[in-house]
Every structure is written in C-alpha cells, then in structure tokens.
C-alpha positions as CSV (number, residue, x, y, z in Angstrom):
1,X,0.0,0.0,0.0
2,X,1.2,3.5,-0.8
3,X,0.9,6.1,2.0
4,X,-0.4,9.5,0.8
5,X,-0.3,12.7,2.7
6,X,-2.6,15.5,1.6
7,X,-2.5,19.2,2.7
8,X,-5.2,20.2,5.2
9,X,-7.6,21.8,2.7
10,X,-7.7,18.6,0.6
11,X,-8.1,16.4,3.6
12,X,-11.0,18.6,4.7
13,X,-12.5,18.4,1.2
14,X,-12.2,14.6,1.2
15,X,-13.4,14.4,4.8
16,X,-10.4,12.4,6.0
17,X,-8.0,12.7,8.8
18,X,-4.3,11.8,8.6
19,X,-2.6,9.7,5.9
20,X,-4.5,7.8,3.3
21,X,-3.4,4.6,1.7
22,X,-4.0,3.5,-1.9
23,X,-3.0,0.5,-4.0
24,X,-0.7,2.2,-6.5
25,X,2.8,1.9,-8.0
26,X,2.8,5.0,-10.3
27,X,1.8,8.6,-10.0
28,X,-1.2,8.2,-12.3
29,X,-2.4,5.2,-10.2
30,X,-2.1,7.2,-7.0
31,X,-4.2,10.0,-8.5
32,X,-6.7,7.6,-10.0
33,X,-7.1,5.8,-6.7
34,X,-7.5,9.1,-4.7
35,X,-10.2,10.4,-7.1
36,X,-12.0,7.0,-7.1
37,X,-12.0,6.7,-3.3
38,X,-12.7,10.4,-2.7
39,X,-14.7,11.8,-5.6
40,X,-14.6,15.3,-4.0
41,X,-10.9,15.4,-5.1
42,X,-11.7,15.1,-8.8
43,X,-10.4,18.2,-10.6
44,X,-8.4,19.4,-7.6
45,X,-5.1,17.6,-8.2
46,X,-5.3,17.5,-12.0
47,X,-7.5,18.9,-14.7
48,X,-10.5,16.7,-15.2
49,X,-10.4,17.1,-19.0
50,X,-6.7,17.0,-19.8
51,X,-5.4,15.0,-16.9
52,X,-2.6,17.5,-16.4
53,X,-1.4,18.4,-12.9
54,X,-2.9,21.7,-11.6
55,X,-0.4,24.5,-11.7
56,X,-0.1,25.0,-7.9
57,X,0.0,21.3,-6.9
58,X,3.2,19.5,-6.4
59,X,4.0,15.8,-5.7
60,X,7.0,14.8,-3.6
61,X,8.5,11.6,-2.4
62,X,11.8,10.8,-0.8
63,X,12.8,14.5,-0.8
64,X,12.3,14.6,-4.6
65,X,9.9,16.6,-6.7
66,X,8.0,14.1,-8.8
67,X,5.7,16.8,-10.3
68,X,7.2,16.7,-13.7
69,X,7.7,12.9,-13.9
70,X,5.7,11.0,-16.6
71,X,2.4,9.8,-15.1
72,X,3.4,6.1,-15.7
73,X,6.8,6.5,-14.0
74,X,7.2,4.1,-11.1
75,X,7.2,5.5,-7.6
76,X,10.4,5.3,-5.6
77,X,11.0,1.9,-3.9
78,X,10.8,3.5,-0.4
79,X,7.3,4.7,-1.2
80,X,6.3,1.3,-2.6
81,X,7.5,-0.4,0.5
82,X,5.6,2.0,2.7
83,X,8.7,3.5,4.3
84,X,8.1,6.9,2.9
85,X,4.9,8.7,2.1
86,X,3.8,10.3,-1.2
87,X,3.2,14.0,-0.5
88,X,0.8,16.3,-2.2
89,X,1.8,19.9,-1.6
90,X,0.1,23.1,-2.5
91,X,2.7,25.4,-4.1
92,X,2.9,29.1,-3.1
93,X,3.4,32.1,-5.4
94,X,3.5,35.8,-4.9
95,X,5.9,38.3,-3.8
C-alpha cells in the first residue's frame, strides 16, 4: 500500500484525517485511486479534462519533486515499501 499525505484543505474536502493509503505503483495510479476513493478530489489535483497536474499542486516523495515525472513512471522503492509517504503539496506564489 502507498501512503499518501494530503494538505489540510484537501483532507478537509475529502473528509479524511491523517494519511491515506492506496494501492498504486505509479503517480497516475495514485491520482486515479484518490479520485475514485474520494470523488470530491476530482479536478483538484489534475484537470478533469486534460489530466494534467494543476499549476499550484506538487508531488513529492523521498525528498524529490515528482511533479514533472511522466504519469506512468514508477514511484520510488521506499514509497512502494511504505517506508516513505507520497506527499501532495500546495505550491505558493506571490511576492
């Protein structure tokens, strides 16, 4: 099982507390599972039409930014083993 950590506002939207777990081995599978298990998240992490990541959403694992990885790229081994979580982070902009 892949551990997933969402930021507070997305946990609130999905009506969950703490970490989530999904059966997934790629970024796309993580997002598919999250949207299936928590339909309120559809369109919040990626565009519902194009499937592209939302501009101010980032994906991290093992201290690496996975946001620009291909959707079918495998997740790091530590994430697949459950040692490290897959993090969804809201990026900040402004000055």
